[in-house]
N, C-alpha and C positions, 0 to 999 in steps of 0.2 A: 500378441498385442491386441487382438480383437477382444479377448477376455478382459484385458486391462481397460480398454475403452468402455466395455459394457459396465464394469464396476464403477468407472468414473461417472458414467451417466446416472447410475443409481445414486451415487453420493450427491450428484448435482441436483437431484430431485429435492433433497432437503435443503441444499444450499440455496436453491432458487427462492423458496419461501422465506428462509432466514434472512437473506439479503433484502428481500422486499420489505419485510417487517422492520429490519434495522434502519433502513433509510427513510421509512415512513412512520416511525414511531410517534404516536400521539397526534397524527395528522399534521405534524410540523415538518414540512418537506424541505430538504436542502435547496438552496437557491444559488445561482451564480454569484461568486464573490464580488463584493462591492470594492470601492476604492479604499475602504478601511483595511481590507485584506490584501488586495492586489494593486500595486502602483501602476504597472504597465504590462501590456502583452504585445509581443512582436511575432506575428505569424511568419514562419520561414518558407523559403521557396518550396513549392509543391503542395503547400497547404495542409500537411499532415503532421506538423510539429510546431511548437511555439516556445519562445523564451518568455518566461514570466518573472517579473521583478516583484517580489513580495513587499508589501508596505512595512515600514518599521512597526515593530510590536511593542506597545506600551503597556506596562502592568503597574498595579499599585503595590506599594510596599510600606510596611510599618517600620519606622526608624525612631531613634531617640528614646530617652528615658520615659517620656510621656506618650509614647506610641503615636507620634505624628504620622499621618498617611501622606505619602508622596507618590508621584507618578514618575516612573523611570523607563527608559528604553532598553529592552532586553538585547544583550549583545548576541550576535549571530556570526559564526565563522565558517559555515559550511553551505554548500549548494546541494541540489537534489535533482536526479533524473527520475521522473515519474512516468511510469508506463502502466496503462490498464487496457487490456485487450481480451475480449470475450465474444464468443459467437454461440454460446449455449444458453447461459442464464439470461443474457441480454435479449435474445430473440423472444423468449417467453415473457419477459417483463415489458417488452415494447408497448403492447396495448394498454397496460396499466399506467405506464408513464405518460402515454399520450392523453389519457383521461386526466391525470393529475396536473400536468403542465399545459394542457390544451395545445400541444405541439407534437408533431409526429417524428421529429428528429432527435428527441431526447433519449439517450441510451444510458445504460447502467454505468458506463465509464464516465459520462458527464456527472452523474449523480454522486459517484464515489469521489471524484475530484472536488466537487462542491462540498461534500461532507467533510473531507480531510483538510481542505485548504486552510481553514482557520487554525488548525493544529500545526500544519506544516509551517505556517507563518512564524510560529514561535521559535523555530530552530534554523530555518534556511533563508538565505538571501535571494538566490536565483533558483528557479526551477525550469528545467528543460522537460517539456511534456510531449510525449509522442501520442498522437491520437489513436483511437481504437482501430482504425483501418490502415495504420502506417507502421505497424510493428512487424519487422522481419529481420533477418540476419544483417542485411546491409544497413537498414536504418538504425538498428541497435548499435552496431559497431561505429557508425558515423556519429551517433549521439555520444558514445563513450569518448570518441576523439574530441568532440566539442567540449565535453566536460573537462577533459585533460588539458585542453588549450587554455583554460582559465587559470591553471596552475594554483588551484585552491582545493582543499579537501572536499569531497562530495560523497554522498550516499546514493544508492539506487533503490527505489521502491517499485517492485515489479509485480503487478497483479495480473496473472495470466493462468493458463492451464498448462499441465505438463503430463507426460508419461515418462517412464524411466529413461534417464539419459537424454531427454529432449524437452525443449520448451515448444509450445504450440504458438505459432505466430498468428497474425491477423487472418481473417477468413481468406482462404485461397492462396496464402503466401507461404505454405509449407511449415517446416519445423526448424528449430535451431538445435543442433546436436552437440553432444559433448566434444566431438571433433572440431566443430566450428569454434566453440569457446576455447578449446585447447590451442587454437591458433593465436589467441591473445596472450599466451604465456609470457609473463614478465613485462608486458607492455603498459600496464596501468600503474602510474606512479602516485596518483592522488586519490585513488579509490579507497574509501574507508569501509563502510558497511553496505551489504546487500540484504534487503528483506525480500524474500522470494515466496510470495503467496501462490504456490503452485503445487499440485500433487506431485509427489516423488521428487521434490526440489533438492533433497539431500543428495540425490545421485549425481548432481552437477556441482555440489559444493567444492570438491577437490579442484575442479577445473577453474572455477571462479577464484579460488584462493591462489592457484598457480598464476592466474592472470594478474594478480596484484591486490585483490581485495583483502583487507585486514581481517574481516570476519563476514560470515554468511549465516543468516537466519533462515532455516528451511525446514520443510516437513518431510517425514520419512515415508509416509504412504498417502492414502487418500485424505484430502483435507476439506473440512467444512467448518473450521474455526475462524469465523469472521469477527469475533470479538477482539482477538489479539491485536490487530493493527491499530485500532482506536486507542487501546490502553498503551500500546508501544509509543505512539506519537506523543501522548501525554507525558510518558516517562522520558522521552528524548528532550522535551522542554525542561523537565525537572533536573535531568542529569547533564544538561548543557551539551547535548549532541553526542554523548558517549554511548556508542551502540551496545557495548558489552554490559555496562552498568545499567542501561535502560532495560535490556533483556532480562538481566538478573532481577531487576526491580519488578518487572511484570510477573516473572515466575513466582516471586515471593508474595505477590498480592493478588494474583489472578483469581484464585478460589474465593477470597474474601470479597473482591469487587463484584464478582458475578452473583454471590449469595446476597449481598446487601443492596445491589442496584435494583430498584423497582422496575426500571425500564428493561434491564436485561432479563429479569425474572418473567416479565410479561412476554418478552420475545420467546423465551424457552417454552412457556406454556402454550403459546399460540402455534409455534412451529413444530415442536416435538411432543407436546403434551407431557413434558418432564419438568421436574424440579431441578435446581442447580446441581444438587448432589448426584442425581441420576445422570445428568448430562456430563458432568465432570468425570464419571467413571469411564466414559466412552471416548470423549474428544481428546485429541492430542494437542499439546503445545509444541511449537517449533523448537528445534534444537539450534544451539549456537555452535558454529564450526569456525575454527581459526587456526 
């Protein structure tokens, strides 16, 4: 396990700079969502999780033989459990975020939520968000029960660290093991897709599937592919919340998007000193398990 943790730290050295550049590209920094994106926020007892009602998402569409432009409200039929918990990358980025935002309490988990919220709005009605310091076995299982209580389909987006057969919880709160997840077997009736941005996430995919998830997107080994979730959320809006179709869409377009995106090419050059083709030879895309 010590060797695995050492390899994980080495991979995170690249991850650190990659995330930093991704969220700060072009000096346009993500900001807390406005009422255009979020309708309301209810902080739950304990102060480490919150219910977020996403504002209706309106998009323009071209209709009719003369191509009239109309504004329509996108239909959304799913909810989301969003968890971001990190005590490695975040610590190193803390001084940089303090300078950018002129606040000492801004963490990478905040910035990632701000970055993804406008995309999440396109697919999900309600979001249950666990704060960076509140993710552990008990809070995770309680959140799943809360999602189930809505009796509506939901996905889980879990951005954390992992070692084989374990998820790493918030600082000082231990790990969540395959045995812990195994205790959920057959208990989740409304869980649809789990996106697991964690190293060795695939080692837990059978346990999550047994719990009731219809599909799991996870990585086989060490992971530093932070481009995928951005593309995936775009695809989810395009594919109306269908996890499998969205994943297939990203697989079919990932190389091209990376090669043609000026922003992504700049990120690769600054972080790795590589061109897209060189990066694509090494980075892994997550697998879909069902």
